[in-house]
N, C-alpha and C positions, 0 to 999 in steps of 0.2 A: 266191674266197671265203676269208677268213682263218679258219684253224683256231682261232685265239684267240677270234674272235667267236662261232663255233659253240660252243666250250666254255663261254663265258660264258652263252650262252642256255640250254644244257642244264643247267648248274649252277643257274641262276635258276629254271628250271621245277621242278627237284627241290626246291630250298630253299623256294619259295613255294607248293608244292603245286598247281601248275597242272594241271588235268585235261584241258582241251581247248585246241587251238590252231586258230584260224581263219586259213585261207590266203586272203589278199585279192589281187585283181587287177581290172582293168577291161576291159570290152568296148571296141570301137572308138569307140562314142559316149560313153564316159566313165561308164557305169553301173558302180557298185561290185558286184563279184561275190565270193562267198565260199563255201567249204565247210570243215567242221571235221574235224580228225583228232585222235586220241588223243595225249596227250603222249608215250606210249611209241613212237609212230611218227615222232616229230620227227627223231631222229637219222638214220633211214633217208631221210626227206624231204630233208635237207640233202645226203646223199650221192647218192641215186638219183632224187630227185624223186618226186612223187605223181601217178599217172595219173588223168585225168578225161576226160569226154566233151566234147571241144571243139565238137562239132556242136550242143550245147545252149546255146552262148554266141553271141549275136547278132554276126555279122560275123567269126567265127573260121573254121571249116572245114565242108564238107559232111559228111553222115553217113558216107560211105565213107572219109573221112580223119579220123575223129573222135578218135583216140587222141592226147592231148596230155599233157605233163608240167609240173607246177608246181614250181618250185625256190624255196624260201623264201630271202629275203635276210635273214641274221641281224642285219644292222645296223638293221633296221626292227622288231625284236621289241619289243612293248609289252604289258603286262598291261592288260586293259580295266577301268578303275576303276569302271565302272557295273555290273559283274557281281559276284556274291558272292565274298568273299575265300576262303571254303572251297571247295575244288575249283574254283578260279578258271579264267578264260578269258583267253587271250592272242591277239594277232593278229600276223601277219607278212606283209609284202607279198611277192609272188612274181614271178619272171620266168618267162614261159611259153616252153617249148621243144618241139621236135618229138621223136618217139621216138628220133631219131638224135642228140639233145641239141644241135641247132642252134637258135639263137634263132628263135622263131616270128615271121614277118614281119607278122602281124596283131596282135602284142602291143604296145600303145602304150608301155608302160614300157620294153620292150626297144628300141623305136624311138628314144626319147629317150636311152637309155643309149648306143646306137651313136653318135649325133650328139655327145654329150658327150665320148666317147672320141676322136672325130675332132678335135674342137675342142681338147681337152687336148693332143693331139699337136702342135698348132700353137702351144701355149704359153699358151692361154687357159683360165680357169675362170669359168664363168658363175654369178653369184649373182642370185637372184630373191627379191623380197619382195611377196607378194600382199595386196591389200585387197579383201575379199569383202563385197558388199552383199547383203541379203536382207530378206524381209518376215516378220513374225509375223502370222498370221491365226487366227481363232477355230477353224477346222476345215479339212479337206483338200478340200472341194468348193465352198465359197463364199469369195471373198477379202474377208472382213469384217475391217477393221482393228481392232486392240485398243487403239489410242490415236490421239490427234490431235497428237502432239508433232512438233517440227521439228528442224532441224539443231542438234546439241549440246544440245538441251533436257534439263533435269533438272527434272521436275515430279512432283507427287504422283500425276498421272494416267498417267505413263509406266510401265506395268506391266512393260515389258521391261527395266527397269534391273536388277532382281534376276536376271532370266534371263540377261542378258549377263554378269553377274558369275559366275553358276554355270557358264556356258559357258566363260568364260575359265579358271576354276579347273580345269575338266575337261580342257581342252586342255593346260594346264600339267602336269597329271598324266600326260598322254600325251607329255610332253617336247616340246611345241610351244609355244614362248614367244610371247606376244601383246604386240605393241607398243601397240596402241590398240583400244578398243571404244567405240562411241558410237551414239546415235540420229542418223540422217541426215535428209535433207530431207523425205521423204514420210511421211504417217501410217503408223505401224507399220514403218517401214523402219529397218534397223539395219546396222551395219558392224563387221567385225573385221579388223584389219590384223596379219598375222603377221610376225615378224622374218625378215629375209632369210637365206637359206641356199643351198647348192649346188642346181643346177637340179632334179635328180631328187628330192632330199629335199623341195624346195619342192612339187613335184607330189604327193608322198606326203602332205605336210601338208595340202594343199588337199583331197584326197580324205577325209582323216581329219576335217578341220574341218567339211566339209559333213555328214558323218554325225553328229558330235557336236552340231552346231547343231540338227539335226532331232531327235536323241535327247533333248536337254535340253528342247526345245519340247514334245515328246510327253509327257515326264514331268510337264510343267506344264499339260497339257490344252490345248496350243496346237499350231499347225502352222507350220513354217518353210518358206517357198517361195523357191526360187532362180529363179523365172520372171523373165525380164528386164523385162517390162512387164505386171504383173498388173492395174494400175489405170489407167483413163483420167484424163487431166488431172493426172497426178502423175509425178514423176521415176521412171525405171526403175533397175534394179540392174545395176551393172557388177562386173567382177573386174579391177581395175587391176593391172598387172604392172610393178613397179619392177625395172629390169634394170641390171646392170653387169658388166664383165669385169675379172678380176684376173689377175695373172701367178702363177707357181708359188711366188713368194716372198711373196705376200700383198699386193702393191701394186695399188691401184686404177688401172687403165689408162685410165679415162675422164676423170680430172682433168687440168686444165691451168690455169696462172695466167691471170688476167684479161688480162694483157698479150698473151696469145696468142689468147684468145677471150672475148668478153663473158659467155658463159654458162658459162665455166670448163670447156668441153669440149675434150678433146685431139683431135688430128687423127684418131686411131683412133675415138674416140667419135662424131665428126662423120660419118665414113663409116658407122658402125653405124646411127646415126639415119637417114641417107640411105637405107640398105638397108631399114629398117622402113617408111619413107615410100613407097619405090618398090614394094615387094612386098606392102604391106598389102592392096590389092584382091585379090591372089591368095591370101592366107592367111586372109581373113576368114570363109570357110566353116568353118574350124577354130575361130577365136576367137569367132565369132558364128554358131552352127550351126543355129539354128531360125528358123522363120517369125516368131516373136515377137521374136527378137533385133533385128530391123530396125524394130520399132515403138518401140524405145527410141532408136534412132539417127536422131532427127529434129532439124531445125534448132531449137536453143534455145541457151542460154548455158552448157551444162555437158557436152555430148557432142560428139564429132567427127563431121562428115559430109564433111570434106575431108581429104586427106592433107597436113597441115600440122604444123609444130612451133612451140612457143613456150615462154616462161617463165611468164608471168602469165595467159595465155589458156587457160582450161579447155575451150574448144571445139577445141583442138589435138589431133590424133591422138597426138602425142608431146609431153609436157610435160617441161621440165627443172626439177625442184624446186630451190629455192635451199638450199644447204647452209650450215651455220654456219661462220664463219671458223675455219680451222685443222682442220676436219673433212673433209680431202680424201678419206678413205676412204668417205665417205657419198655421193660424187658418183654420180648414177644418172640414168636416164631412165625416164619413166613412160609406158607404152602404155595409152591410155584407152579403146580400143574393146572389149576382151574382156568377156564377161559370164559369170555363174556356171554356165551350161549347157555351157560348153566342157569338153572332155576336157583336163585340165591338162597331161598328158604331151605330147599333140600340140600344144597351144597354145604351150607353152614351146619345144617343138622347132622350130616354124615361125618363132617370133620369133628364136630363135638362128640359124637358117639364113638368115633375111633379113638380120640384122645382119652375120653373117660374110660373106655375099655382098657386102654393101655395102663391107666392108673390102677384100675381094679385088678388087673392081672399082674401088676407090678413088673411090666415088661422091662428088661434091661435095655439101655440105649446102646445100639450097635456102635462100632468104631466109626469115627468121622471119615468121610470120603477124602481121598488125597486130592490135592489141587490139580494134579495132572490126570484126573480120571478120564477126561475126554480123549486122552491118548492111549488109554488101555483098550485091549481087544475084548471082545465078548467073552472069550474063554478065560482071560485074566480076571475079568469082573466076576464071573461065576465062581472061579476058584477063591476069590476074595470074599464071597458070600453076599454079593450085592444082587438083589432080585430085580429082574427086568419087569418094567411096567407093561401093561397091555400095549401092543403094537398097533391095534386098529379097533374099530368099534365092535367087531365080532369077538375079539378076545375079551373086551370089557364087558360085553353082555354075559359071556360065559362065567366070568369071575363074579359078577354081580348076582347072577341067577343062582349060584351055589352058596351065597353068603348068608349065614344065619344072622349076622349082625345087621346087615342091610334090611332084611325082612323084619327084624325086631324093631329097628329104628323107624322105618318108613311105613310099615304095615303092608298087609297083603294087597290092598286096593292099588296103592301107588306102585308097588313092586311089580305086580302082574301087568299093569298097564304099560309101564316103562319097558318091560321085557318084550311084550307083544309089539309095541310101536317101534322099538329100536331094531328088532329082527326084521320087521317089514322095511324099515329104512335101509338096513344093510342088504337085504335081498334085492331091493330096487337098484341100489348102487352097484352091486355085483353084476347085475344083468345089463348095466348101461355101458355101451361102447364109447370110449373116450377118444379124444384127439391123440393122446399119447399112443394108444393102441393102433390107431390108423397109421401114425408115422412109423411105428416099428414093425408092423405086421402086414399092412395092406399089400405092399409089392414085394415083400421079403421072401415069400415061399412059392 
C-alpha cells in the first residue's frame, strides 16, 4: 500500500469534510457488505485494519473464529455522490485478513488479487470490460415491465431512457467510465457497458455499478433486477466479460495479423480461448451460480449452450469481436455465459485461471463453430466435437466439484462453501412444486 495514496485519501477526507467512511467487501456469493467508521478512524484503519465479526458474514468463518480485519484499499476511495455534501460519506473497498494479518482465504477480492499477482509474475496483465444487462420493474415483488421497447429503441414510452442517463452520470461521478448504455431486446431490459480496466478494478466497478443501478432505480420509484431470467418467453440478462492480456509495456498480446490468423488472434490468444472452452463446464458454477441462471442458457440464437467459439455467431461461448483496422490494442475475446448474479471477483478469477491454463498447456484452438450451429441437432453437434455446457445447477455443481483447477484457483474454503450452499439450493428447488407442474399434472392422472 502506497503512503502517497493514503496521504491523498486523508487529505481529501479533511478537505471535503467527509464524516463517515463505508468499508465495502463481498461475501463468497457476491453480496455487497458494508459497515461505516468515523473519518477520524480512517488513518488507523489503513495501518492496523478494522476488526469485525466474520461469523456474521455468510461463508466466512464459524463463531469460534469470528475475529477478522478489514484493510481499506486507498486506491478505491470515492465520495458517494448521492449522499449529502455536508458531513459527506465515502466508500473504500477492503481486503479481509486474519488477526495475524494473513489474507483470508474466504475473501473473494483477495483470491482474485493473489491470482493477478501470480499472472503478473509471468509477464501478463489482464484487462476486462463488462457488459451488464438488467431489468427495470415497477416494484421488488412482481416483475411488471415498465415499457415494451426493444433493442436500441428510443421511443417516448421508454421511461428508462432518463434513468439510464442518470445512472451513467452517477457512475462517472464514481470514476467509472461508461462506454455504452442502451435498451436491449426484452421489455424493460437495459444494459450498461463499462470501459475496460485491470481485473481487480473491473470487479470493484461491477460491484459499484450494481449498487448504483439499484440506487437510481429506487430513487425513481422503480426496481432494478439482476435476475438472469425473470420473464418467460423473453431474453434473459447476461454479464458479458471482454478479456485481453497485455504485457508490462502496454502491448496487447492477443493481436496477430490476419496472415497468421483469420480472427486476428495471436498464438497466445488462441491458447487462452482454448482454455476458456475446455474449462468452462468446470467454472460455470461461479459464472452462472443460481438455479435461474440455467433458465437463461437455453437453445436460441443469442446464448451459448455448447463450448464453441466464433466471430459472428452469438450462440458461441467465446465470441471474437471485430476490431477497427489499426486498433490492435482493442483485440479481445468475449465470454458470453456469465450472468449478473455472479460474484465478479471469483468470475474474473476463474476466467483468468482457465485462460492461463490453456496457455500453459498450449491447448490448440478448436475449429470455429458454423454460423448455422443453432440449426444443428444435438447428435450432429456431438459428432462435430462440440461439448455441451451444464444444463442446470446440478450439472454445474458436479463439474465444479471434480475440478482440480477450480480448487487450485479458489482454494478449499471457497470451493467447499460453494458446493455445500449450491447443493442446498438445488435440493430446495427440486423439492418445490411449481405452477408449471400444477398445470401439467394436477388433473392429468
